[in-house]
C-alpha positions as MATLAB code, in Angstrom:
seq = 'XXXXXXXXXXXXXXXXXXXXXXXXXXXXXXXXXXXXXXXXXXXXXXXXXXXXXXXXXXXXXXXXXXXXXXXXXXXXXXXXXXXXXX';
ca = [
      18.465   81.672   58.875;
      21.274   84.473   59.335;
      19.921   84.018   62.802;
      21.276   80.250   62.583;
      24.775   81.255   60.952;
      25.270   83.571   64.163;
      25.006   80.839   66.342;
      27.150   78.703   64.776;
      29.531   81.696   64.599;
      29.845   82.207   68.333;
      30.443   78.091   68.931;
      32.826   77.954   66.335;
      34.669   81.141   67.191;
      34.673   81.872   63.695;
      32.737   84.019   61.335;
      29.779   81.980   59.653;
      27.347   83.382   57.101;
      24.272   82.799   55.318;
      24.233   82.055   51.820;
      20.550   81.478   49.756;
      21.110   79.342   47.529;
      18.112   79.296   44.787;
      15.309   77.059   44.807;
      16.076   75.032   41.833;
      20.063   74.506   42.195;
      18.481   73.360   45.949;
      16.257   71.066   44.544;
      18.457   70.117   41.820;
      21.053   68.607   44.127;
      18.914   67.695   46.927;
      16.153   65.732   45.111;
      18.586   64.746   42.318;
      19.319   61.339   43.878;
      15.573   60.564   43.314;
      14.149   59.293   46.923;
      10.759   59.318   44.967;
       8.005   60.938   44.163;
       6.687   60.497   47.634;
       9.279   61.512   49.559;
      10.932   64.563   47.324;
       7.445   66.205   47.828;
       7.758   66.186   51.802;
      11.457   67.323   51.701;
      10.159   70.264   48.792;
       7.121   71.046   51.564;
       9.324   71.312   54.657;
      11.969   73.545   52.783;
       9.432   75.855   51.965;
       7.860   76.129   55.180;
      11.864   76.787   56.696;
      12.412   79.439   54.180;
       8.978   81.026   54.961;
      10.163   80.845   58.705;
       7.276   78.598   59.640;
       9.375   75.906   61.745;
      10.798   79.439   64.110;
       9.337   78.387   67.423;
       9.567   76.028   70.018;
       7.869   73.785   71.976;
       8.205   71.562   75.592;
       7.990   68.495   73.211;
      11.275   67.419   73.273;
      11.770   67.850   77.327;
       8.235   65.875   77.230;
       9.797   63.354   75.189;
      13.536   63.190   77.087;
      12.984   64.542   80.245;
      15.649   67.158   79.138;
      15.452   70.589   77.405;
      16.088   70.620   74.197;
      19.875   72.550   72.835;
      19.965   75.208   71.183;
      22.084   75.388   67.991;
      24.908   77.128   69.556;
      24.481   74.485   72.033;
      24.998   71.931   70.093;
      27.652   72.897   67.005;
      29.797   74.273   70.393;
      29.272   70.625   71.937;
      29.623   68.977   68.633;
      32.542   71.478   67.304;
      34.839   68.182   66.066;
      31.490   67.919   62.972;
      32.204   71.283   61.902;
      35.960   71.181   61.799;
      37.412   73.099   58.768;
];
């Protein structure tokens, strides 16, 4: 996740750092609204896979579906910097 923070920092031209949130705090804040047991279990699984780096790969799926290459995090943040104003 430090790499993602670096992409944000480059796109926004300001310091951005990754702060690891303890699992219990994340679950308490994200799962507290109670989306239901199926959705909660799915979100927990996806969060664990992200944390373990299991989604750190690229595929051509976005381009195959849309006909355009996927944007990097940096490209998206730079293009929509208004969403990330301080």
